[in-house]
C-alpha positions as CSV (number, residue, x, y, z in Angstrom):
1,M,0.0,0.0,0.0
2,K,1.3,3.4,-0.8
3,L,2.1,5.7,2.2
4,I,-0.1,8.6,1.0
5,K,-3.1,6.1,1.0
6,I,-2.3,5.5,4.7
7,V,-1.8,9.2,5.5
8,D,-5.3,9.9,3.9
9,Q,-6.8,7.5,6.3
10,I,-5.9,9.9,9.1
11,S,-5.8,13.3,7.7
12,P,-7.3,14.2,4.2
13,N,-8.5,17.2,5.9
14,Q,-6.8,18.5,9.1
15,N,-10.3,19.6,10.4
16,L,-12.5,16.5,9.7
17,P,-12.1,13.1,11.0
18,T,-12.2,10.3,8.4
19,I,-14.7,7.5,8.5
20,F,-11.9,5.2,9.5
21,Q,-11.1,7.2,12.6
22,L,-14.8,7.5,13.5
23,L,-15.2,3.7,13.2
24,V,-12.3,3.0,15.6
25,G,-14.3,4.8,18.3
26,A,-17.7,3.9,17.3
27,E,-20.2,1.8,19.2
28,G,-22.2,-1.0,17.8
29,I,-19.3,-2.8,16.4
30,P,-18.6,-6.3,17.5
31,I,-15.7,-6.4,19.9
32,K,-13.6,-8.7,17.6
33,T,-13.9,-6.1,14.8
34,S,-13.2,-3.3,17.1
35,Y,-9.9,-4.9,18.2
36,K,-8.9,-5.3,14.5
37,L,-9.6,-1.7,13.7
38,G,-7.8,-0.7,17.0
39,K,-4.6,-2.6,16.1
40,L,-4.8,-1.2,12.5
41,A,-5.2,2.3,13.7
42,V,-2.0,2.0,15.8
43,K,-0.2,1.0,12.6
44,V,-1.6,3.8,10.6
45,N,-0.9,6.3,13.1
46,K,2.7,5.4,13.3
47,E,3.2,5.7,9.5
48,F,1.3,9.0,9.6
49,Q,3.5,10.2,12.4
50,L,6.7,9.4,10.6
51,F,5.3,10.9,7.1
52,N,4.2,14.2,9.1
53,S,7.7,14.3,10.7
54,L,9.5,14.2,7.4
55,R,7.0,16.6,5.8
56,N,7.7,19.1,8.7
57,K,11.3,19.0,8.2
58,K,10.9,19.6,4.5
59,I,8.7,22.6,5.3
60,T,11.4,23.8,7.6
61,E,14.1,23.3,4.9
62,Y,12.2,24.9,2.0
63,G,10.2,27.4,4.1
64,E,10.2,30.5,6.1
65,D,8.3,31.7,9.3
66,V,5.3,33.7,8.4
67,Y,2.6,35.6,10.5
68,L,-0.7,35.0,9.9
69,D,-4.0,36.7,11.2
70,K,-7.0,34.7,12.3
71,D,-8.2,34.6,8.8
72,G,-5.1,33.2,7.4
73,N,-3.8,36.5,5.9
74,D,-0.2,37.6,6.0
75,V,0.6,40.2,8.6
76,T,3.4,42.4,7.7
77,D,3.0,45.1,10.4
78,E,5.9,44.5,12.9
79,E,3.9,45.7,15.8
80,K,1.1,43.2,15.0
81,K,3.6,40.3,14.7
82,K,4.5,40.6,18.3
83,D,1.2,39.1,19.3
84,I,1.3,36.4,16.7
85,Q,3.0,33.0,16.8
86,P,5.0,32.4,13.6
87,V,4.2,29.3,11.4
88,P,6.5,27.8,8.9
89,R,5.3,28.0,5.3
90,V,7.1,26.7,2.1
91,K,8.6,29.6,-0.1
92,K,6.8,30.1,-3.3
93,E,10.4,29.5,-5.2
94,N,10.8,26.2,-3.3
95,E,7.2,24.7,-3.8
96,E,8.0,22.6,-6.8
97,K,10.9,21.0,-5.2
98,F,9.0,20.6,-1.9
99,F,6.0,19.0,-3.6
100,A,8.2,16.7,-5.9
101,E,9.8,15.4,-2.6
102,I,6.6,15.0,-0.7
103,S,4.9,13.1,-3.8
104,E,8.0,10.9,-3.8
105,L,7.7,10.2,-0.1
106,G,3.8,9.5,-0.6
107,D,4.7,6.9,-3.2
108,Q,6.7,4.7,-0.9
109,E,5.2,1.3,-0.5
110,V,4.6,0.3,3.0
111,D,4.4,-3.3,4.1
112,M,1.3,-3.3,6.3
113,E,-0.8,-6.4,7.2
114,I,-4.4,-5.3,6.7
115,P,-6.9,-7.3,8.8
116,E,-9.7,-9.2,6.9
117,I,-12.9,-7.2,7.4
118,I,-16.1,-7.9,5.5
119,L,-18.8,-5.4,5.6
120,E,-21.1,-7.5,7.8
121,D,-18.2,-7.7,10.4
122,L,-18.9,-3.9,11.2
123,G,-22.3,-4.4,12.6
124,E,-24.2,-1.2,12.8
125,P,-21.7,1.5,13.8
126,I,-22.9,4.4,15.7
127,F,-20.7,7.3,16.6
128,K,-21.3,10.7,18.1
129,A,-21.0,13.9,16.0
130,N,-21.7,17.5,16.5
131,D,-25.3,18.5,16.0
132,L,-25.2,21.5,13.6
133,E,-28.8,22.5,14.6
134,N,-27.8,22.5,18.3
135,P,-24.4,24.0,18.7
136,G,-22.4,22.5,21.6
137,K,-24.5,19.3,21.5
138,T,-24.0,15.9,19.9
139,K,-26.0,13.3,18.3
140,E,-25.8,9.7,17.4
141,V,-25.1,9.2,13.7
142,K,-25.3,5.7,12.0
143,L,-23.4,5.0,8.8
144,T,-24.9,3.1,6.0
145,P,-23.2,0.2,4.5
146,V,-22.7,2.1,1.2
147,E,-21.0,5.1,3.3
148,I,-18.7,2.7,5.0
149,Y,-17.8,0.8,1.9
150,T,-17.1,3.9,-0.1
151,A,-14.9,5.2,2.5
152,L,-13.0,2.1,3.4
153,S,-12.9,0.1,0.2
154,W,-9.2,-0.3,0.8
155,L,-9.9,-2.2,4.0
156,I,-13.1,-4.2,3.4
157,K,-13.0,-7.6,1.6
158,E,-15.8,-8.6,-0.5
């Protein structure tokens, strides 16, 4: 399996959990399957941490510290910078080289034993999600078999 496929199971979008992450903590999954998912999550997280560490080193190597306001805009005023924590960002002139190296890293094959899970093994997973209609509250959400299969086709055996 390609490293980038593993990384995407943890963080395709830094702000949203993946269905894989949700399933690891979901209720309604048989204990044997929960164990398999938990063991796999540990392995996936280890690969993700290594990828992120190498990616951050490259950001530092090819980047510079920038100051951003709460909307993500560059702050150039020296007085305003005093109240902002700098974040590293790849310089424009280094982007091509940076992305080429990260792509090369993502293309690495990872030897990882994937447990055999069939769709029926997942039972009826239920997880808690933020209730958008009632801020600050959560509600139970059930995933349909189609949603699970679509998100986890790399994991589910037919």
